[in-house]
PyMOL CGO cylinders between C-alpha atoms (Angstrom):
from pymol import cmd
from pymol.cgo import CYLINDER

trace = [
    CYLINDER, -17.28, 6.17, -2.62, -17.06, 2.45, -1.92, 0.3, 1, 1, 1, 1, 1, 1,
    CYLINDER, -17.06, 2.45, -1.92, -15.29, 1.91, -5.27, 0.3, 1, 1, 1, 1, 1, 1,
    CYLINDER, -15.29, 1.91, -5.27, -12.78, 4.63, -4.43, 0.3, 1, 1, 1, 1, 1, 1,
    CYLINDER, -12.78, 4.63, -4.43, -11.97, 2.97, -1.11, 0.3, 1, 1, 1, 1, 1, 1,
    CYLINDER, -11.97, 2.97, -1.11, -11.59, -0.43, -2.81, 0.3, 1, 1, 1, 1, 1, 1,
    CYLINDER, -11.59, -0.43, -2.81, -9.32, 1.11, -5.46, 0.3, 1, 1, 1, 1, 1, 1,
    CYLINDER, -9.32, 1.11, -5.46, -7.24, 2.77, -2.76, 0.3, 1, 1, 1, 1, 1, 1,
    CYLINDER, -7.24, 2.77, -2.76, -6.97, -0.49, -0.79, 0.3, 1, 1, 1, 1, 1, 1,
    CYLINDER, -6.97, -0.49, -0.79, -5.95, -2.29, -3.99, 0.3, 1, 1, 1, 1, 1, 1,
    CYLINDER, -5.95, -2.29, -3.99, -3.25, 0.32, -4.62, 0.3, 1, 1, 1, 1, 1, 1,
    CYLINDER, -3.25, 0.32, -4.62, -1.77, -0.11, -1.13, 0.3, 1, 1, 1, 1, 1, 1,
    CYLINDER, -1.77, -0.11, -1.13, -1.88, -3.89, -1.50, 0.3, 1, 1, 1, 1, 1, 1,
    CYLINDER, -1.88, -3.89, -1.50, -0.30, -3.76, -4.97, 0.3, 1, 1, 1, 1, 1, 1,
    CYLINDER, -0.30, -3.76, -4.97, 2.50, -1.59, -3.60, 0.3, 1, 1, 1, 1, 1, 1,
    CYLINDER, 2.50, -1.59, -3.60, 3.11, -4.15, -0.84, 0.3, 1, 1, 1, 1, 1, 1,
    CYLINDER, 3.11, -4.15, -0.84, 3.19, -6.99, -3.38, 0.3, 1, 1, 1, 1, 1, 1,
    CYLINDER, 3.19, -6.99, -3.38, 5.68, -5.02, -5.49, 0.3, 1, 1, 1, 1, 1, 1,
    CYLINDER, 5.68, -5.02, -5.49, 7.77, -4.43, -2.35, 0.3, 1, 1, 1, 1, 1, 1,
    CYLINDER, 7.77, -4.43, -2.35, 7.76, -8.20, -1.76, 0.3, 1, 1, 1, 1, 1, 1,
    CYLINDER, 7.76, -8.20, -1.76, 8.85, -8.82, -5.35, 0.3, 1, 1, 1, 1, 1, 1,
    CYLINDER, 8.85, -8.82, -5.35, 11.67, -6.32, -4.87, 0.3, 1, 1, 1, 1, 1, 1,
    CYLINDER, 11.67, -6.32, -4.87, 12.76, -8.22, -1.77, 0.3, 1, 1, 1, 1, 1, 1,
    CYLINDER, 12.76, -8.22, -1.77, 12.98, -11.39, -3.85, 0.3, 1, 1, 1, 1, 1, 1,
    CYLINDER, 12.98, -11.39, -3.85, 14.93, -9.47, -6.51, 0.3, 1, 1, 1, 1, 1, 1,
    CYLINDER, 14.93, -9.47, -6.51, 17.39, -8.27, -3.85, 0.3, 1, 1, 1, 1, 1, 1,
    CYLINDER, 17.39, -8.27, -3.85, 18.01, -11.85, -2.79, 0.3, 1, 1, 1, 1, 1, 1,
    CYLINDER, 18.01, -11.85, -2.79, 18.50, -12.98, -6.39, 0.3, 1, 1, 1, 1, 1, 1,
    CYLINDER, 18.50, -12.98, -6.39, 20.75, -10.04, -7.29, 0.3, 1, 1, 1, 1, 1, 1,
    CYLINDER, 20.75, -10.04, -7.29, 22.98, -10.57, -4.24, 0.3, 1, 1, 1, 1, 1, 1,
    CYLINDER, 22.98, -10.57, -4.24, 23.34, -14.29, -4.97, 0.3, 1, 1, 1, 1, 1, 1,
    CYLINDER, 23.34, -14.29, -4.97, 24.04, -13.51, -8.62, 0.3, 1, 1, 1, 1, 1, 1,
    CYLINDER, 24.04, -13.51, -8.62, 26.63, -10.87, -7.74, 0.3, 1, 1, 1, 1, 1, 1,
    CYLINDER, 26.63, -10.87, -7.74, 28.42, -13.10, -5.22, 0.3, 1, 1, 1, 1, 1, 1,
    CYLINDER, 28.42, -13.10, -5.22, 28.42, -16.03, -7.64, 0.3, 1, 1, 1, 1, 1, 1,
    CYLINDER, 28.42, -16.03, -7.64, 29.93, -13.87, -10.38, 0.3, 1, 1, 1, 1, 1, 1,
    CYLINDER, 29.93, -13.87, -10.38, 32.67, -12.67, -8.02, 0.3, 1, 1, 1, 1, 1, 1,
    CYLINDER, 32.67, -12.67, -8.02, 33.45, -16.22, -6.91, 0.3, 1, 1, 1, 1, 1, 1,
    CYLINDER, 33.45, -16.22, -6.91, 33.75, -17.24, -10.56, 0.3, 1, 1, 1, 1, 1, 1,
    CYLINDER, 33.75, -17.24, -10.56, 36.28, -14.45, -11.11, 0.3, 1, 1, 1, 1, 1, 1,
    CYLINDER, 36.28, -14.45, -11.11, 33.89, -12.27, -13.08, 0.3, 1, 1, 1, 1, 1, 1,
    CYLINDER, 33.89, -12.27, -13.08, 33.05, -8.62, -12.55, 0.3, 1, 1, 1, 1, 1, 1,
    CYLINDER, 33.05, -8.62, -12.55, 29.38, -8.21, -11.54, 0.3, 1, 1, 1, 1, 1, 1,
    CYLINDER, 29.38, -8.21, -11.54, 27.32, -5.95, -13.76, 0.3, 1, 1, 1, 1, 1, 1,
    CYLINDER, 27.32, -5.95, -13.76, 27.13, -2.31, -12.66, 0.3, 1, 1, 1, 1, 1, 1,
    CYLINDER, 27.13, -2.31, -12.66, 23.36, -2.28, -13.04, 0.3, 1, 1, 1, 1, 1, 1,
    CYLINDER, 23.36, -2.28, -13.04, 23.16, -5.16, -10.56, 0.3, 1, 1, 1, 1, 1, 1,
    CYLINDER, 23.16, -5.16, -10.56, 24.44, -2.95, -7.74, 0.3, 1, 1, 1, 1, 1, 1,
    CYLINDER, 24.44, -2.95, -7.74, 22.30, 0.00, -8.77, 0.3, 1, 1, 1, 1, 1, 1,
    CYLINDER, 22.30, 0.00, -8.77, 19.15, -2.12, -9.00, 0.3, 1, 1, 1, 1, 1, 1,
    CYLINDER, 19.15, -2.12, -9.00, 19.89, -3.44, -5.52, 0.3, 1, 1, 1, 1, 1, 1,
    CYLINDER, 19.89, -3.44, -5.52, 20.28, 0.05, -4.10, 0.3, 1, 1, 1, 1, 1, 1,
    CYLINDER, 20.28, 0.05, -4.10, 17.12, 1.33, -5.77, 0.3, 1, 1, 1, 1, 1, 1,
    CYLINDER, 17.12, 1.33, -5.77, 15.29, -1.88, -4.87, 0.3, 1, 1, 1, 1, 1, 1,
    CYLINDER, 15.29, -1.88, -4.87, 16.13, -1.53, -1.18, 0.3, 1, 1, 1, 1, 1, 1,
    CYLINDER, 16.13, -1.53, -1.18, 14.86, 2.05, -1.19, 0.3, 1, 1, 1, 1, 1, 1,
    CYLINDER, 14.86, 2.05, -1.19, 11.69, 1.26, -3.13, 0.3, 1, 1, 1, 1, 1, 1,
    CYLINDER, 11.69, 1.26, -3.13, 10.77, -1.83, -1.15, 0.3, 1, 1, 1, 1, 1, 1,
    CYLINDER, 10.77, -1.83, -1.15, 10.97, 0.24, 2.02, 0.3, 1, 1, 1, 1, 1, 1,
    CYLINDER, 10.97, 0.24, 2.02, 8.89, 3.08, 0.63, 0.3, 1, 1, 1, 1, 1, 1,
    CYLINDER, 8.89, 3.08, 0.63, 6.32, 0.94, -1.19, 0.3, 1, 1, 1, 1, 1, 1,
    CYLINDER, 6.32, 0.94, -1.19, 5.74, -1.42, 1.71, 0.3, 1, 1, 1, 1, 1, 1,
    CYLINDER, 5.74, -1.42, 1.71, 5.44, 1.23, 4.42, 0.3, 1, 1, 1, 1, 1, 1,
    CYLINDER, 5.44, 1.23, 4.42, 1.75, 2.18, 3.91, 0.3, 1, 1, 1, 1, 1, 1,
    CYLINDER, 1.75, 2.18, 3.91, 0.72, -1.47, 4.04, 0.3, 1, 1, 1, 1, 1, 1,
    CYLINDER, 0.72, -1.47, 4.04, 2.75, -1.95, 7.22, 0.3, 1, 1, 1, 1, 1, 1,
    CYLINDER, 2.75, -1.95, 7.22, 0.94, 0.98, 8.82, 0.3, 1, 1, 1, 1, 1, 1,
    CYLINDER, 0.94, 0.98, 8.82, -2.39, -0.60, 7.88, 0.3, 1, 1, 1, 1, 1, 1,
    CYLINDER, -2.39, -0.60, 7.88, -1.38, -3.94, 9.42, 0.3, 1, 1, 1, 1, 1, 1,
    CYLINDER, -1.38, -3.94, 9.42, 0.18, -2.26, 12.50, 0.3, 1, 1, 1, 1, 1, 1,
    CYLINDER, 0.18, -2.26, 12.50, 3.48, -3.78, 11.44, 0.3, 1, 1, 1, 1, 1, 1,
    CYLINDER, 3.48, -3.78, 11.44, 5.66, -0.88, 12.49, 0.3, 1, 1, 1, 1, 1, 1,
    CYLINDER, 5.66, -0.88, 12.49, 7.53, -1.14, 15.74, 0.3, 1, 1, 1, 1, 1, 1,
    CYLINDER, 7.53, -1.14, 15.74, 5.83, 0.49, 18.71, 0.3, 1, 1, 1, 1, 1, 1,
    CYLINDER, 5.83, 0.49, 18.71, 5.97, -0.17, 22.42, 0.3, 1, 1, 1, 1, 1, 1,
    CYLINDER, 5.97, -0.17, 22.42, 2.74, -1.05, 24.23, 0.3, 1, 1, 1, 1, 1, 1,
    CYLINDER, 2.74, -1.05, 24.23, 4.23, -0.76, 27.72, 0.3, 1, 1, 1, 1, 1, 1,
    CYLINDER, 4.23, -0.76, 27.72, 2.63, 2.61, 28.46, 0.3, 1, 1, 1, 1, 1, 1,
    CYLINDER, 2.63, 2.61, 28.46, -0.72, 1.91, 26.82, 0.3, 1, 1, 1, 1, 1, 1,
    CYLINDER, -0.72, 1.91, 26.82, -1.04, -1.39, 28.71, 0.3, 1, 1, 1, 1, 1, 1,
    CYLINDER, -1.04, -1.39, 28.71, -1.07, 0.50, 32.02, 0.3, 1, 1, 1, 1, 1, 1,
    CYLINDER, -1.07, 0.50, 32.02, -3.78, 2.98, 30.99, 0.3, 1, 1, 1, 1, 1, 1,
    CYLINDER, -3.78, 2.98, 30.99, -7.53, 2.74, 31.26, 0.3, 1, 1, 1, 1, 1, 1,
    CYLINDER, -7.53, 2.74, 31.26, -9.41, 2.08, 28.00, 0.3, 1, 1, 1, 1, 1, 1,
    CYLINDER, -9.41, 2.08, 28.00, -10.50, 5.73, 27.50, 0.3, 1, 1, 1, 1, 1, 1,
    CYLINDER, -10.50, 5.73, 27.50, -6.94, 6.95, 28.06, 0.3, 1, 1, 1, 1, 1, 1,
    CYLINDER, -6.94, 6.95, 28.06, -5.58, 4.25, 25.73, 0.3, 1, 1, 1, 1, 1, 1,
    CYLINDER, -5.58, 4.25, 25.73, -7.99, 5.40, 23.05, 0.3, 1, 1, 1, 1, 1, 1,
    CYLINDER, -7.99, 5.40, 23.05, -7.08, 9.07, 23.49, 0.3, 1, 1, 1, 1, 1, 1,
    CYLINDER, -7.08, 9.07, 23.49, -3.33, 8.39, 23.51, 0.3, 1, 1, 1, 1, 1, 1,
    CYLINDER, -3.33, 8.39, 23.51, -3.48, 6.05, 20.53, 0.3, 1, 1, 1, 1, 1, 1,
    CYLINDER, -3.48, 6.05, 20.53, -5.47, 8.54, 18.47, 0.3, 1, 1, 1, 1, 1, 1,
    CYLINDER, -5.47, 8.54, 18.47, -3.15, 11.39, 19.50, 0.3, 1, 1, 1, 1, 1, 1,
    CYLINDER, -3.15, 11.39, 19.50, -0.06, 9.38, 18.48, 0.3, 1, 1, 1, 1, 1, 1,
    CYLINDER, -0.06, 9.38, 18.48, -1.69, 8.46, 15.18, 0.3, 1, 1, 1, 1, 1, 1,
    CYLINDER, -1.69, 8.46, 15.18, -2.58, 12.13, 14.67, 0.3, 1, 1, 1, 1, 1, 1,
    CYLINDER, -2.58, 12.13, 14.67, 1.04, 13.11, 15.25, 0.3, 1, 1, 1, 1, 1, 1,
    CYLINDER, 1.04, 13.11, 15.25, 2.09, 10.47, 12.73, 0.3, 1, 1, 1, 1, 1, 1,
    CYLINDER, 2.09, 10.47, 12.73, -0.36, 11.96, 10.21, 0.3, 1, 1, 1, 1, 1, 1,
    CYLINDER, -0.36, 11.96, 10.21, 1.18, 15.40, 10.71, 0.3, 1, 1, 1, 1, 1, 1,
    CYLINDER, 1.18, 15.40, 10.71, 4.74, 14.11, 10.28, 0.3, 1, 1, 1, 1, 1, 1,
    CYLINDER, 4.74, 14.11, 10.28, 3.80, 12.13, 7.15, 0.3, 1, 1, 1, 1, 1, 1,
    CYLINDER, 3.80, 12.13, 7.15, 2.01, 15.13, 5.62, 0.3, 1, 1, 1, 1, 1, 1,
    CYLINDER, 2.01, 15.13, 5.62, 5.08, 17.32, 6.19, 0.3, 1, 1, 1, 1, 1, 1,
    CYLINDER, 5.08, 17.32, 6.19, 7.38, 14.69, 4.68, 0.3, 1, 1, 1, 1, 1, 1,
    CYLINDER, 7.38, 14.69, 4.68, 5.02, 14.20, 1.73, 0.3, 1, 1, 1, 1, 1, 1,
    CYLINDER, 5.02, 14.20, 1.73, 5.00, 17.97, 1.17, 0.3, 1, 1, 1, 1, 1, 1,
    CYLINDER, 5.00, 17.97, 1.17, 8.79, 18.15, 1.16, 0.3, 1, 1, 1, 1, 1, 1,
    CYLINDER, 8.79, 18.15, 1.16, 8.81, 15.09, -1.10, 0.3, 1, 1, 1, 1, 1, 1,
    CYLINDER, 8.81, 15.09, -1.10, 6.61, 16.94, -3.59, 0.3, 1, 1, 1, 1, 1, 1,
    CYLINDER, 6.61, 16.94, -3.59, 8.99, 19.90, -3.48, 0.3, 1, 1, 1, 1, 1, 1,
    CYLINDER, 8.99, 19.90, -3.48, 11.96, 17.57, -4.05, 0.3, 1, 1, 1, 1, 1, 1,
    CYLINDER, 11.96, 17.57, -4.05, 10.30, 15.88, -7.02, 0.3, 1, 1, 1, 1, 1, 1,
    CYLINDER, 10.30, 15.88, -7.02, 9.39, 19.29, -8.47, 0.3, 1, 1, 1, 1, 1, 1,
    CYLINDER, 9.39, 19.29, -8.47, 12.97, 20.51, -8.11, 0.3, 1, 1, 1, 1, 1, 1,
    CYLINDER, 12.97, 20.51, -8.11, 14.32, 17.38, -9.76, 0.3, 1, 1, 1, 1, 1, 1,
    CYLINDER, 14.32, 17.38, -9.76, 11.95, 17.82, -12.69, 0.3, 1, 1, 1, 1, 1, 1,
    CYLINDER, 11.95, 17.82, -12.69, 12.69, 21.56, -13.03, 0.3, 1, 1, 1, 1, 1, 1,
    CYLINDER, 12.69, 21.56, -13.03, 16.45, 21.02, -12.92, 0.3, 1, 1, 1, 1, 1, 1,
    CYLINDER, 16.45, 21.02, -12.92, 16.29, 17.93, -15.11, 0.3, 1, 1, 1, 1, 1, 1,
    CYLINDER, 16.29, 17.93, -15.11, 18.49, 16.23, -12.50, 0.3, 1, 1, 1, 1, 1, 1,
    CYLINDER, 18.49, 16.23, -12.50, 19.90, 12.78, -13.19, 0.3, 1, 1, 1, 1, 1, 1,
    CYLINDER, 19.90, 12.78, -13.19, 21.41, 10.09, -11.01, 0.3, 1, 1, 1, 1, 1, 1,
    CYLINDER, 21.41, 10.09, -11.01, 24.55, 9.13, -12.87, 0.3, 1, 1, 1, 1, 1, 1,
    CYLINDER, 24.55, 9.13, -12.87, 25.83, 5.65, -12.08, 0.3, 1, 1, 1, 1, 1, 1,
    CYLINDER, 25.83, 5.65, -12.08, 25.33, 2.66, -14.34, 0.3, 1, 1, 1, 1, 1, 1,
    CYLINDER, 25.33, 2.66, -14.34, 22.73, 4.60, -16.29, 0.3, 1, 1, 1, 1, 1, 1,
    CYLINDER, 22.73, 4.60, -16.29, 21.45, 8.15, -16.46, 0.3, 1, 1, 1, 1, 1, 1,
    CYLINDER, 21.45, 8.15, -16.46, 18.30, 7.88, -14.36, 0.3, 1, 1, 1, 1, 1, 1,
    CYLINDER, 18.30, 7.88, -14.36, 16.06, 10.90, -13.85, 0.3, 1, 1, 1, 1, 1, 1,
    CYLINDER, 16.06, 10.90, -13.85, 16.17, 11.69, -10.12, 0.3, 1, 1, 1, 1, 1, 1,
    CYLINDER, 16.17, 11.69, -10.12, 12.43, 12.25, -9.98, 0.3, 1, 1, 1, 1, 1, 1,
    CYLINDER, 12.43, 12.25, -9.98, 12.01, 8.52, -10.71, 0.3, 1, 1, 1, 1, 1, 1,
    CYLINDER, 12.01, 8.52, -10.71, 13.65, 7.91, -7.34, 0.3, 1, 1, 1, 1, 1, 1,
    CYLINDER, 13.65, 7.91, -7.34, 12.19, 10.76, -5.33, 0.3, 1, 1, 1, 1, 1, 1,
    CYLINDER, 12.19, 10.76, -5.33, 8.59, 10.23, -6.46, 0.3, 1, 1, 1, 1, 1, 1,
    CYLINDER, 8.59, 10.23, -6.46, 8.44, 7.46, -3.88, 0.3, 1, 1, 1, 1, 1, 1,
    CYLINDER, 8.44, 7.46, -3.88, 8.66, 10.01, -1.05, 0.3, 1, 1, 1, 1, 1, 1,
    CYLINDER, 8.66, 10.01, -1.05, 5.41, 11.92, -1.59, 0.3, 1, 1, 1, 1, 1, 1,
    CYLINDER, 5.41, 11.92, -1.59, 3.56, 8.80, -2.71, 0.3, 1, 1, 1, 1, 1, 1,
    CYLINDER, 3.56, 8.80, -2.71, 4.57, 6.69, 0.27, 0.3, 1, 1, 1, 1, 1, 1,
    CYLINDER, 4.57, 6.69, 0.27, 4.31, 9.37, 2.94, 0.3, 1, 1, 1, 1, 1, 1,
    CYLINDER, 4.31, 9.37, 2.94, 1.01, 10.58, 1.51, 0.3, 1, 1, 1, 1, 1, 1,
    CYLINDER, 1.01, 10.58, 1.51, -0.46, 7.09, 1.70, 0.3, 1, 1, 1, 1, 1, 1,
    CYLINDER, -0.46, 7.09, 1.70, 0.98, 6.56, 5.17, 0.3, 1, 1, 1, 1, 1, 1,
    CYLINDER, 0.98, 6.56, 5.17, -0.77, 9.78, 6.26, 0.3, 1, 1, 1, 1, 1, 1,
    CYLINDER, -0.77, 9.78, 6.26, -4.05, 8.32, 5.00, 0.3, 1, 1, 1, 1, 1, 1,
    CYLINDER, -4.05, 8.32, 5.00, -3.41, 5.03, 6.80, 0.3, 1, 1, 1, 1, 1, 1,
    CYLINDER, -3.41, 5.03, 6.80, -2.56, 6.77, 10.08, 0.3, 1, 1, 1, 1, 1, 1,
    CYLINDER, -2.56, 6.77, 10.08, -5.66, 8.96, 9.64, 0.3, 1, 1, 1, 1, 1, 1,
    CYLINDER, -5.66, 8.96, 9.64, -7.73, 5.77, 9.57, 0.3, 1, 1, 1, 1, 1, 1,
    CYLINDER, -7.73, 5.77, 9.57, -6.49, 5.13, 13.12, 0.3, 1, 1, 1, 1, 1, 1,
    CYLINDER, -6.49, 5.13, 13.12, -7.33, 8.69, 14.15, 0.3, 1, 1, 1, 1, 1, 1,
    CYLINDER, -7.33, 8.69, 14.15, -10.89, 8.75, 12.77, 0.3, 1, 1, 1, 1, 1, 1,
    CYLINDER, -10.89, 8.75, 12.77, -11.78, 5.10, 12.23, 0.3, 1, 1, 1, 1, 1, 1,
    CYLINDER, -11.78, 5.10, 12.23, -13.06, 2.46, 14.64, 0.3, 1, 1, 1, 1, 1, 1,
    CYLINDER, -13.06, 2.46, 14.64, -9.68, 0.70, 15.02, 0.3, 1, 1, 1, 1, 1, 1,
    CYLINDER, -9.68, 0.70, 15.02, -6.86, 1.87, 17.22, 0.3, 1, 1, 1, 1, 1, 1,
    CYLINDER, -6.86, 1.87, 17.22, -3.18, 1.73, 16.33, 0.3, 1, 1, 1, 1, 1, 1,
    CYLINDER, -3.18, 1.73, 16.33, -2.27, 0.44, 19.81, 0.3, 1, 1, 1, 1, 1, 1,
    CYLINDER, -2.27, 0.44, 19.81, -3.82, -2.65, 21.36, 0.3, 1, 1, 1, 1, 1, 1,
    CYLINDER, -3.82, -2.65, 21.36, -2.93, -1.78, 24.94, 0.3, 1, 1, 1, 1, 1, 1,
    CYLINDER, -2.93, -1.78, 24.94, -1.44, -5.23, 25.43, 0.3, 1, 1, 1, 1, 1, 1,
    CYLINDER, -1.44, -5.23, 25.43, 2.22, -5.40, 26.44, 0.3, 1, 1, 1, 1, 1, 1,
    CYLINDER, 2.22, -5.40, 26.44, 4.23, -8.32, 25.11, 0.3, 1, 1, 1, 1, 1, 1,
    CYLINDER, 4.23, -8.32, 25.11, 4.06, -10.45, 22.02, 0.3, 1, 1, 1, 1, 1, 1,
    CYLINDER, 4.06, -10.45, 22.02, 0.55, -11.44, 20.90, 0.3, 1, 1, 1, 1, 1, 1,
    CYLINDER, 0.55, -11.44, 20.90, 0.64, -13.17, 17.56, 0.3, 1, 1, 1, 1, 1, 1,
]
cmd.load_cgo(trace, "trace")
């Protein structure tokens, strides 16, 4: 079981590293595209498409890691005014709601991927890209986010600190 948890943690971390690499690629591709335009050249079509896909994938791949690190935006104003038992109950309830939402979105993501495979749907821009290559990120990311939020529901750590303000 310990190996499975380590493998899972490595997967989430690898996805975050890939998201970071995609962020670097976005910067490079934008600079490259702007430089080509300023030199009177037409930027490559795949440059725009890779930027669009990259923005989508970096968001989806990095989201589970952000949940783990409590990097998503949430307001601690209410939890800071509650007693510790109420903070714990509210934080676990919010995390449980997040699990439910992520499971529903992962389910619909699986249906979307299945439809794209059944229909042999393609995204037609610079290249013919199978749509399931794009939509596979939905069930993967939301499924892993559900697991990460579930860690806050059932694990020792809480999603909310109960401290209002910036504490870095």
